[in-house]
Structures are given as C-alpha cells and as structure tokens.
TORFIDO-851281 format. One record per residue: residue in three letters; residue number from 1; z negated, x, y negated of N, C-alpha, C, O in turn. Coordinates in steps of 0.2 Angstrom, whole numbers, plus 5000, padded with zeros to 4 digits. Last residue first. Layout:
<fitors>
FITOR resn resi n.pz n.px n.py ca.pz ca.px ca.py c.pz c.px c.py o.pz o.px o.py
FITOR  ALA  NUM    Z    X    Y     Z     X     Y    Z    X    Y    Z    X    Y
...
</fitors>
This chain:
<fitors>
FITOR resn resi n.pz n.px n.py ca.pz ca.px ca.py c.pz c.px c.py o.pz o.px o.py
FITOR  UNK  110 4661 6351 3877  4656  6354  3872 4650 6354 3875 4645 6356 3872
FITOR  UNK  109 4673 6348 3883  4669  6353  3886 4664 6355 3881 4662 6361 3881
FITOR  UNK  108 4676 6330 3880  4678  6337  3880 4673 6341 3883 4668 6339 3886
FITOR  UNK  107 4673 6317 3879  4670  6321  3875 4672 6328 3875 4670 6332 3871
FITOR  UNK  106 4681 6310 3889  4681  6308  3882 4678 6313 3877 4680 6313 3871
FITOR  UNK  105 4678 6316 3901  4684  6319  3898 4684 6316 3891 4688 6319 3887
FITOR  UNK  104 4666 6309 3905  4665  6316  3902 4671 6318 3898 4671 6322 3894
FITOR  UNK  103 4673 6299 3912  4669  6298  3906 4668 6304 3902 4668 6304 3896
FITOR  UNK  102 4678 6306 3922  4682  6303  3918 4679 6301 3911 4682 6303 3906
FITOR  UNK  101 4667 6311 3929  4671  6316  3926 4676 6312 3920 4678 6315 3915
FITOR  UNK  100 4661 6299 3934  4658  6303  3929 4663 6308 3925 4662 6308 3919
FITOR  UNK   99 4674 6287 3937  4669  6292  3939 4666 6295 3933 4668 6295 3927
FITOR  UNK   98 4677 6270 3935  4678  6276  3933 4672 6281 3935 4666 6279 3935
FITOR  UNK   97 4676 6257 3937  4679  6261  3943 4680 6268 3941 4682 6272 3945
FITOR  UNK   96 4659 6252 3932  4667  6252  3931 4669 6256 3937 4665 6258 3941
FITOR  UNK   95 4646 6239 3932  4649  6245  3935 4657 6245 3932 4660 6240 3931
FITOR  UNK   94 4636 6232 3921  4642  6231  3925 4645 6238 3926 4647 6241 3922
FITOR  UNK   93 4620 6226 3917  4624  6231  3919 4630 6229 3923 4630 6224 3927
FITOR  UNK   92 4617 6214 3904  4617  6216  3911 4622 6221 3913 4627 6222 3910
FITOR  UNK   91 4617 6208 3891  4613  6214  3893 4613 6217 3900 4610 6222 3902
FITOR  UNK   90 4625 6198 3887  4619  6196  3891 4615 6203 3893 4609 6202 3897
FITOR  UNK   89 4636 6204 3880  4630  6200  3877 4624 6199 3881 4618 6200 3878
FITOR  UNK   88 4646 6210 3888  4640  6214  3885 4635 6210 3883 4629 6212 3884
FITOR  UNK   87 4655 6202 3893  4653  6207  3897 4647 6210 3895 4643 6213 3899
FITOR  UNK   86 4658 6192 3883  4656  6189  3890 4653 6195 3895 4650 6194 3899
FITOR  UNK   85 4662 6201 3873  4656  6197  3872 4653 6195 3879 4647 6196 3881
FITOR  UNK   84 4675 6204 3878  4670  6209  3878 4663 6206 3877 4659 6209 3880
FITOR  UNK   83 4681 6190 3888  4680  6193  3881 4675 6199 3882 4672 6199 3887
FITOR  UNK   82 4684 6186 3901  4685  6181  3896 4685 6185 3889 4688 6182 3884
FITOR  UNK   81 4690 6200 3910  4685  6196  3908 4688 6191 3903 4693 6192 3900
FITOR  UNK   80 4694 6214 3921  4696  6208  3918 4690 6203 3916 4685 6203 3920
FITOR  UNK   79 4697 6231 3920  4692  6226  3920 4694 6219 3917 4696 6219 3911
FITOR  UNK   78 4701 6247 3919  4703  6241  3922 4697 6236 3924 4693 6237 3928
FITOR  UNK   77 4700 6256 3905  4696  6253  3910 4699 6247 3913 4699 6242 3909
FITOR  UNK   76 4707 6271 3900  4708  6264  3901 4704 6262 3907 4703 6265 3912
FITOR  UNK   75 4704 6282 3886  4703  6280  3894 4705 6273 3894 4703 6269 3889
FITOR  UNK   74 4707 6294 3874  4707  6287  3876 4707 6287 3884 4709 6292 3887
FITOR  UNK   73 4702 6304 3860  4704  6304  3867 4703 6297 3869 4698 6294 3867
FITOR  UNK   72 4705 6312 3845  4704  6306  3848 4707 6307 3855 4712 6309 3857
FITOR  UNK   71 4699 6325 3835  4703  6324  3841 4701 6317 3843 4695 6316 3844
FITOR  UNK   70 4692 6330 3824  4698  6327  3823 4702 6325 3829 4708 6322 3828
FITOR  UNK   69 4676 6327 3831  4680  6330  3826 4686 6327 3824 4686 6321 3822
FITOR  UNK   68 4680 6315 3842  4676  6321  3842 4679 6326 3837 4684 6328 3839
FITOR  UNK   67 4682 6298 3846  4685  6303  3842 4679 6309 3841 4673 6307 3840
FITOR  UNK   66 4688 6288 3859  4682  6292  3856 4685 6298 3852 4689 6302 3855
FITOR  UNK   65 4693 6272 3866  4694  6279  3862 4688 6281 3859 4684 6278 3856
FITOR  UNK   64 4698 6262 3878  4692  6264  3875 4694 6272 3872 4696 6276 3876
FITOR  UNK   63 4705 6247 3882  4707  6254  3880 4701 6256 3876 4700 6254 3870
FITOR  UNK   62 4703 6237 3896  4700  6239  3890 4703 6246 3889 4703 6251 3893
FITOR  UNK   61 4712 6224 3904  4711  6231  3903 4707 6232 3897 4708 6228 3892
FITOR  UNK   60 4713 6211 3903  4713  6213  3910 4712 6221 3910 4711 6224 3915
FITOR  UNK   59 4705 6198 3893  4709  6204  3894 4709 6206 3901 4705 6203 3905
FITOR  UNK   58 4703 6186 3879  4702  6188  3886 4707 6194 3887 4711 6196 3883
FITOR  UNK   57 4694 6184 3865  4700  6187  3867 4699 6189 3875 4695 6194 3876
FITOR  UNK   56 4683 6181 3857  4687  6176  3859 4694 6178 3862 4699 6175 3861
FITOR  UNK   55 4674 6192 3854  4671  6186  3858 4677 6181 3860 4675 6176 3863
FITOR  UNK   54 4682 6201 3848  4676  6203  3853 4674 6197 3857 4672 6199 3862
FITOR  UNK   53 4690 6195 3839  4693  6196  3846 4687 6199 3851 4689 6199 3857
FITOR  UNK   52 4683 6195 3827  4683  6189  3832 4686 6190 3838 4684 6187 3843
FITOR  UNK   51 4678 6212 3826  4682  6207  3825 4681 6201 3829 4678 6202 3834
FITOR  UNK   50 4669 6224 3818  4669  6220  3823 4673 6213 3822 4671 6210 3817
FITOR  UNK   49 4670 6241 3812  4673  6234  3811 4671 6230 3818 4671 6234 3823
FITOR  UNK   48 4669 6256 3801  4667  6252  3807 4669 6244 3806 4670 6242 3800
FITOR  UNK   47 4679 6268 3797  4677  6262  3795 4675 6257 3801 4680 6255 3805
FITOR  UNK   46 4685 6280 3800  4678  6279  3801 4675 6273 3799 4669 6272 3799
FITOR  UNK   45 4701 6277 3809  4697  6280  3804 4690 6279 3806 4688 6277 3811
FITOR  UNK   44 4714 6272 3815  4709  6276  3818 4705 6280 3813 4706 6286 3812
FITOR  UNK   43 4717 6257 3804  4719  6262  3809 4713 6266 3812 4707 6264 3812
FITOR  UNK   42 4713 6247 3796  4714  6253  3793 4715 6259 3798 4715 6265 3797
FITOR  UNK   41 4710 6234 3799  4717  6235  3797 4718 6242 3795 4723 6244 3792
FITOR  UNK   40 4697 6232 3801  4701  6231  3807 4708 6233 3805 4712 6233 3810
FITOR  UNK   39 4691 6232 3789  4690  6238  3793 4695 6238 3799 4697 6243 3802
FITOR  UNK   38 4691 6219 3785  4696  6223  3782 4696 6230 3786 4702 6232 3787
FITOR  UNK   37 4679 6214 3792  4685  6212  3794 4691 6217 3791 4695 6219 3795
FITOR  UNK   36 4664 6218 3794  4669  6221  3790 4676 6220 3792 4679 6225 3795
FITOR  UNK   35 4660 6209 3807  4658  6214  3803 4663 6218 3800 4667 6220 3804
FITOR  UNK   34 4656 6193 3815  4661  6198  3813 4657 6202 3808 4652 6201 3805
FITOR  UNK   33 4645 6187 3827  4646  6188  3820 4651 6194 3819 4651 6199 3822
FITOR  UNK   32 4640 6182 3839  4647  6181  3838 4648 6181 3830 4652 6177 3827
FITOR  UNK   31 4629 6194 3847  4630  6188  3843 4638 6188 3842 4642 6193 3843
FITOR  UNK   30 4626 6206 3854  4625  6199  3857 4626 6193 3853 4624 6188 3855
FITOR  UNK   29 4629 6216 3847  4632  6216  3853 4631 6209 3856 4635 6207 3860
FITOR  UNK   28 4622 6215 3835  4630  6214  3835 4632 6213 3842 4638 6210 3843
FITOR  UNK   27 4609 6218 3836  4611  6212  3838 4619 6210 3838 4621 6205 3840
FITOR  UNK   26 4607 6234 3843  4609  6231  3838 4611 6223 3840 4613 6222 3846
FITOR  UNK   25 4602 6244 3852  4598  6238  3852 4601 6233 3846 4598 6228 3845
FITOR  UNK   24 4612 6254 3851  4611  6251  3857 4608 6244 3857 4610 6239 3860
FITOR  UNK   23 4620 6252 3835  4616  6256  3839 4615 6251 3846 4617 6245 3845
FITOR  UNK   22 4630 6249 3826  4631  6246  3832 4626 6250 3837 4628 6252 3843
FITOR  UNK   21 4624 6254 3814  4626  6248  3814 4627 6245 3821 4625 6239 3822
FITOR  UNK   20 4620 6268 3812  4616  6264  3816 4618 6257 3817 4615 6252 3819
FITOR  UNK   19 4632 6281 3813  4629  6276  3809 4625 6272 3814 4626 6273 3820
FITOR  UNK   18 4639 6290 3821  4634  6293  3816 4630 6288 3812 4625 6289 3809
FITOR  UNK   17 4648 6283 3828  4642  6284  3831 4637 6288 3827 4631 6288 3829
FITOR  UNK   16 4657 6269 3822  4655  6276  3820 4648 6278 3823 4643 6276 3820
FITOR  UNK   15 4668 6259 3830  4661  6261  3829 4661 6268 3827 4664 6272 3831
FITOR  UNK   14 4677 6245 3830  4678  6252  3829 4670 6253 3827 4667 6250 3823
FITOR  UNK   13 4684 6231 3841  4678  6235  3837 4680 6242 3836 4684 6245 3840
FITOR  UNK   12 4696 6226 3845  4690  6222  3844 4685 6225 3840 4681 6221 3837
FITOR  UNK   11 4714 6226 3844  4707  6229  3842 4702 6224 3842 4703 6218 3840
FITOR  UNK   10 4724 6225 3857  4721  6221  3852 4714 6224 3850 4710 6224 3855
FITOR  UNK    9 4740 6231 3862  4733  6232  3862 4730 6228 3857 4733 6228 3851
FITOR  UNK    8 4755 6230 3872  4751  6228  3866 4743 6229 3867 4741 6227 3873
FITOR  UNK    7 4762 6244 3881  4760  6237  3880 4756 6236 3874 4755 6241 3870
FITOR  UNK    6 4759 6260 3889  4763  6256  3885 4760 6248 3884 4755 6247 3888
FITOR  UNK    5 4744 6270 3887  4749  6267  3890 4753 6262 3886 4752 6261 3880
FITOR  UNK    4 4734 6275 3880  4732  6269  3884 4738 6266 3888 4738 6261 3890
FITOR  UNK    3 4738 6284 3870  4734  6287  3875 4732 6281 3880 4728 6283 3885
FITOR  UNK    2 4748 6279 3862  4742  6283  3859 4737 6285 3864 4732 6288 3862
FITOR  UNK    1 4764 6274 3861  4759  6276  3866 4754 6281 3863 4755 6287 3862
</fitors>
C-alpha cells in the first residue's frame, strides 16, 4: 500500500511538472500516442511516460500521486470511466467529489 489503499493499480502516466511535455495545451492529452514506454517500468522517478493504458483501460478509481521534493503524496478519486482518455481528451470539465482541502493536501503547506 503506497497511499491509495489495497488492490492492484495500473500505471497510465508519469508527469514531471518541471518539463513541458504534458503541459496543459499538449496534444498528448487528446491523442492516443504513447510516450517513453520504458519509463513505465522505472517506479516513482522523474522519467515521464504515457502508456497505452491511458486510452485502453477502464477504471472505477484513480490513484493520483504528486511528488514535492522527496515526498510523494497520494489521493484516490472515485470516478468510473472507459479510460483516462475518455475523461480528458474532449477538454470538457468534469467535477470530482474531492474538496479543495483534499487537493491542497497533495502539495502540503508550502
């Protein structure tokens, strides 16, 4: 258990916020192109990746992790969908059941 409870989790993406690869306006959000497949096997590091699971894996929960310095924090978003692609690619806003404080807990008290 690394912060999202028990059970199996499937990696879809790893994003380094200091890089522009997956910036808000990046085409990677709305296409079905993978990026750096080997990066999907390197654990919680800074190697960015986008795996085919982004567009071909359904789910009922999302485990979202954020690393600030050397500390990684996770939250679980209860959301059912055919894929992350199906939630994100069309650019439409989708609410979550999480409040502002939960989102802020990812970044700590900086």
